[in-house]
Phi, psi and omega in degrees: 000132177271168185298331181287344180259354187305324184254012177300130181083001184241003185301317183294313180292325178298315181297325180281324189267336184282118179288160175289164178281147182295141178304329180299331178299318183289325175296317180297311181298318180300316181290311186287330183254003180054047180286143176230176179294345178270358183289135173252131184239138173259118177260094183269127186078046190286355177058231181275358176093014181301308180293320179302312180299319180291324176295317177299320178298333178278354177096008180275158172271128187230134169252122181251133179234122179222117183284341184271116183300320180298319179291321179296327182295336183280000000 
């Protein structure tokens, strides 16, 4: 099995069980990477989009790429 198939059939449970990232992570990333509202971020392997949504909520421009169709459906 290749990595793109690892979560096939598991997208729904992953979306329900995976907690969101702690707000402190976004403060840390903003400080260490000098992120601004003009920052564009590529979320490669974005899964169900949990991190992507939180980045969007922070005001960043985000491109999300997820090769697994089951994960993208969530």
